[in-house]
Residue frames as qw, qx, qy, qz and C-alpha x, y, z in Angstrom:
[[0.070, -0.782, -0.131, -0.605, -4.03, -56.61, 111.49],
 [0.220, 0.236, -0.611, 0.723, -2.64, -55.10, 114.70],
 [0.266, -0.481, -0.798, 0.247, -4.73, -55.53, 117.84],
 [0.050, -0.345, -0.254, 0.902, -5.08, -51.78, 118.33],
 [0.317, 0.078, -0.398, -0.857, -7.50, -51.75, 115.36],
 [0.375, -0.249, -0.876, -0.174, -9.70, -54.58, 116.67],
 [0.318, -0.313, 0.219, -0.868, -12.51, -52.77, 118.46],
 [0.804, -0.222, -0.245, -0.494, -14.97, -55.62, 118.76],
 [0.728, 0.046, -0.626, 0.274, -12.43, -57.91, 120.46],
 [0.100, 0.275, -0.495, 0.818, -12.39, -55.49, 123.41],
 [0.602, -0.229, 0.103, -0.758, -16.00, -56.26, 124.34],
 [0.300, -0.064, 0.926, -0.220, -17.31, -59.30, 126.19],
 [0.086, -0.286, -0.861, -0.412, -20.06, -61.42, 124.65],
 [0.114, -0.662, -0.664, 0.328, -22.49, -59.98, 127.21],
 [0.046, -0.585, 0.010, 0.810, -21.57, -56.42, 126.26],
 [0.047, 0.100, -0.673, -0.731, -21.99, -57.20, 122.57],
 [0.093, -0.437, -0.884, -0.134, -25.38, -58.80, 123.23],
 [0.113, -0.762, -0.515, 0.377, -26.67, -55.72, 125.08],
 [0.214, -0.320, 0.231, 0.894, -25.06, -53.16, 122.79],
 [0.510, 0.640, 0.224, -0.529, -27.46, -51.13, 120.62],
 [0.783, 0.354, 0.442, 0.258, -27.45, -52.40, 117.04],
 [0.350, 0.924, 0.004, 0.157, -26.50, -48.97, 115.69],
 [0.314, -0.824, 0.471, 0.031, -23.40, -48.85, 117.92],
 [0.765, -0.135, 0.601, 0.186, -22.39, -52.36, 116.90],
 [0.672, 0.633, 0.319, 0.214, -22.84, -51.50, 113.21],
 [0.103, 0.972, -0.195, 0.078, -20.75, -48.35, 113.65],
 [0.514, -0.628, 0.575, 0.100, -17.95, -50.29, 115.35],
 [0.799, 0.181, 0.533, 0.211, -18.01, -52.89, 112.57],
 [0.506, 0.833, 0.127, 0.187, -17.72, -50.14, 109.91],
 [0.148, -0.916, 0.373, -0.021, -14.84, -48.48, 111.78],
 [0.676, -0.376, 0.617, 0.142, -13.01, -51.78, 112.20],
 [0.760, 0.427, 0.438, 0.221, -13.50, -52.68, 108.53],
 [0.296, 0.947, -0.051, 0.117, -12.24, -49.23, 107.50],
 [0.340, -0.779, 0.525, 0.043, -9.11, -49.63, 109.61],
 [0.786, -0.063, 0.593, 0.164, -8.59, -53.13, 108.25],
 [0.657, 0.681, 0.259, 0.193, -8.85, -51.88, 104.66],
 [0.082, 0.960, -0.250, 0.095, -6.46, -48.99, 105.35],
 [0.560, -0.588, 0.578, 0.072, -4.00, -51.28, 107.10],
 [0.812, 0.190, 0.514, 0.200, -4.05, -53.84, 104.27],
 [0.507, 0.835, 0.093, 0.191, -3.56, -51.11, 101.66],
 [0.174, -0.904, 0.388, -0.044, -0.68, -49.68, 103.69],
 [0.704, -0.340, 0.609, 0.133, 0.97, -53.10, 103.98],
 [0.767, 0.466, 0.389, 0.210, 0.59, -53.69, 100.24],
 [0.283, 0.940, -0.115, 0.150, 2.21, -50.32, 99.47],
 [0.414, -0.748, 0.518, 0.012, 5.05, -51.12, 101.88],
 [0.801, -0.040, 0.571, 0.173, 5.61, -54.52, 100.29],
 [0.635, 0.716, 0.211, 0.199, 5.60, -52.95, 96.82],
 [0.001, 0.951, -0.299, 0.076, 8.17, -50.39, 97.98],
 [0.586, -0.521, 0.614, 0.088, 10.44, -53.13, 99.35],
 [0.818, 0.300, 0.463, 0.162, 10.02, -55.13, 96.15],
 [0.462, 0.869, 0.012, 0.175, 11.21, -52.15, 94.12],
 [0.243, -0.858, 0.452, -0.029, 14.24, -51.67, 96.38],
 [0.686, -0.276, 0.662, 0.120, 15.34, -55.29, 96.10]]
């Protein structure tokens, strides 16, 4: 998955430790949503290339 979708990697361990749990949970949900969308997009792209070849 491209780095631009990795929100939690942008925070230091100290920031993550002091972050409110609700914010952390929201960031995890956003990151998981982007990961799912990215994977689905890559699978569609691979299927398209498979049909071309």
